[in-house]
N, C-alpha and C positions, 0 to 999 in steps of 0.2 A: 452213637460209639458209646459201650459199655464203658469207664476205667476195668481199667486189673484187676484181675479174682481178690490176689487181696482187700483191698479194698473195698470188698460185698461179703460183708460175713452173713453167714444163714439166717433163715428165719425164726430161726428156737434160736439160735444167740440174743438175735434180735428183741422178742418177741417176750424173754429171760430182764432181759436189760431194763425195757421198752414197763413192764407189768412190777418190776420190785423199785422203778422209777415213777411211775406213779404213786404205789400207797409206800409210800416208803420203808420194807419190812420186805427184806428175802422170806421171811416164812410164809408170811399175802399171799407175792407170786407164787411160792411154791403150791401155795392154797389152790388161788386162782386156775393155774394152769395143771395142774392137775399130774404135777413134779417134787419128788423129794429136797428137805428144801440141800442138800447140799448136793444136786441137781442142778437146780440155782445157783448156788455160791458158783459154781467149778462151769455152767457157759458164762455168770457175769465174769468170769477169771479168765476165761477162753476171749476170749469177748474183747479184751482187758487189749492181752497179749496183741492180738488181731493187729491190731491199732495203739499200741503202740504208746495209752491212755492212761493218766489214773478218769472213771468214771465216778469213783465211790468211792469217797470215806469211809473206814473201821472205826466205829467209833463202840467199843462193849457187847451187849449184843444188837448194837443201834448202825444203820447203813446213811449217808447224807450226801446226794453230788456235788461232784465238784462242780464247781463255773465252768470245763473244759462239758461236768457229764449232764448237767444241766443243758442249756444248749444239744448238744447231741439229743438228749432226750426229746424237747422239742421235733427237730426234726425227721428223727426214727419215726416218735407217734405219729405226725404227719403221713408219715413215706406208708407208713399200717394200714390204718383210717384209706388209703388211696390206693394196696393194695381191697385190704377188705370190700374195698366198695363196688374198684374193675369184676370181682366174681360175684359178689352178689346179683350184679348186670350181669354175668357173664350167665346166672346161674336162671337167673330171672329170665333171659335173650339169647339161647345160645344160637340165635345168629348174629348175635354181636351187634344187630342196628338197633342201639342202642342210645337217647338224645334226653343228658340230662340240663334242664334251661333252667333260670331266672326269672322269676317272674313276678308285677307288681299286681299286687292282691285285689288290685277292683278290675285293673283291666282281668287278670288271669280267673278272675270269679266270673265275673261281667261278657265278655268280647270274647275271651280264648276258649274257657272249658268249653263253651255247648258246639265248638264250632270245631271241636279237638275228634270227634268222634267221626267227620268227613276225613279226614285225616290217617285216622286210622282202617278207613274203609279204602281209603287210596294205600294205603300202606303198611300192611298187616303185620309184613317182619319187624315193625320199627315201635321199639316202646322210646314217648313220650315221658321221660322223672320231672315234676314239675318243682318250684324247692321258691319259697319268699324272701327275694331278699328287696331292700326300701334305698339302697344302697351303690353306686357302681363299686365295686371290688377289682383286685387282682389276681386275673386267670389263673397265674403262673400256684397261685398259695394255694387254691383252691380245684373241685373235679369236677365241675361247671362249665359246658358246651360253650356256652351260649346264654345270652343274656335280653328281655326286652327292658329297655330303655328309653327314657322319656325326662324331654328337657333337650337341652344343644346337641351339637356333634361335637363332645368330648369326651373322652374313652381315652386317658392315657393306657396304649398298651392293646388297644381291641382296635380288628378294624370290625368300623358302622355299617347300615346298609340300610337308610333308608325308607321305612315302614310308610306312613299318613302322619299328616298334624294333626290336630290335635285344639278343638274348638269348644271354649265354656261359652253356659249361658247359665244366666242369674234362673232363677226358678222357688217356686213355694209354691204354697196348700193355695189351693185356689180359693178356699175360705179366709187363709189368710192375706192372702193377692186384695181381694174384695173390699176384708177390713179396714186395708189398709187403705184404701182410695189410690194406686197407685197406675201410676199415668208415663211419667218418665223418668230420666235416670234418678232423676236430681231425689227425686219423694222417695228411693231407697235410701237415700240418708236415713230418713226420717225409722226405716224400719232395723229390727238389729238384723244384724248379719250373721253367716257362719263363716267359722273361721276355718281352712287345715291348716296345721303347726306344721308339714310337708313344704306348702308354699301359702307362705305369710303373709306377702306383699302383693297377693290375689286380687285383693279387690281394691286398695289403693290404684295395679294397674291398670282396674275395670274404669274405676272415674275416672281415670283423667285421659283415658284412648277417647271419653265420652268429655268433656274439657269439665268436670263436674266440676270444684269447688269443696275442699274439704277439710277438714281438723284429723283429729282424730281416731281413728277407729274399730270402734270396739264392738266387744261381742262373747256369742259363746264360742271355742275353741275345740277340735277333737283331731285325732291324731287317725282316724283308717274315713278314708270313700265313704266306706259304705255305713259309721255311723250316721253320718252326716247324709247322709239319703236318708235315710231312715230320719233324721230328724227336723229336715226342713216336710217330709212328708207325714209329720204330725205339727207342722203350725206353727213350732217353733222358733223358724228363723227363715231367709233368705241366702239361699246359696249358688256361686258361682260351678258348677256339675258338666264336667266333661256331659257334650247334649250324645255322644251315640254308645256312654255308658249305660243314660236312664230311657232307655226307648222305655223301658218295664213301667217303672215308672208312672211319665206320660202318656205312652197308652193306658195307661190304664186309671186317666184325669187323678193321681193320688200330688201328683207336678204336674208344675202350668208356666211359662213362659213370666217371670216381670212384667219387661216393657218387650213395644217393638222391636225385633229387627239389634238385643243386645244380644247377641255371639261377640266374641271375639277370639282369636287364633293365641294359645297359652302355651305351644310348645308344641315341640315332636318328639313321633317316637317310631327308635330304629332297633334292627336287633345287634346286641353285638355279640364278638367273640375274637376269642385271640386269629391274629392273621394268617395261624402256619394251621389251626383248624380249619380254619373257613371251606378247605375239600373233603370234607371227612362224609363221607354216603348218608346219615342220617340229618344229619344236621341243612348239606343243603339238597335234602329233599321238600326236610323243612323249610326254610328260607324262601323257596319258588312255592311252597305251593303260597304261604305265607303272604305271600303278595300277589300270586292272585285270587287265592282271597276277599283281601282289601280292594284289589282292579275288579273284582265284579260285578262292585256293588253293595259287598254285604257289610258293609262296614257298620253301620247298625241296627 
């Protein structure tokens, strides 16, 4: 239910206020909106009168947001962004079937994107927009409908649908593995190890799972899986990588397992969404397709 009409200023008033707040100038706001300076000043004054709150301090030829105005400007800017995004999505897909999905970059590039044509063939009326996000966020402050989440079953304020487990495996270039004569898990302590900064304890967990004692583990640090894959393929070191995301390099012989039976379960993948959004038709269709895709054995 919407609040009383008197608390819903028109878009023209809000647009004038937001432009002036962002630029810090009535003149600049007028130029941006294609209005006269006096027209923008009148709209801001009308908004202040409707709200009963002073939004700007007028100082000679300049304006400055009040504390209340600064807080209001942030929320109005976000509301206008949401309206603009919704309008753009509707224009791109008049049927209204748009899904805004947050993805993890390597998962999105290597696993999801190559499979999306199958989804589009099954659901031609739905447009899926992919936006990269590395960490959980608050859905109520965003325009995203759902997100691919990796780790534990924890995302405050979101409903989680389990997708699959991830197995990581230590891999390196065939030349490096042969040159280092790696045969056992303990042999990897002498190898250059590649680390991902979002999983800083990955190697510690792997060695502990194999009862291999170790001191400090050093090596090159990466902020993206994709860069680490290239480095491992080039022979710079051994990397712990998700098995199902490196099928291309393994199939081409660029990467090989460093040891036999080196797999370790490193976490789970989930589809996260706001509980009230779970039945949104494009999201429900995507969730069902995603689960079917995984169950069909098309993970690798």
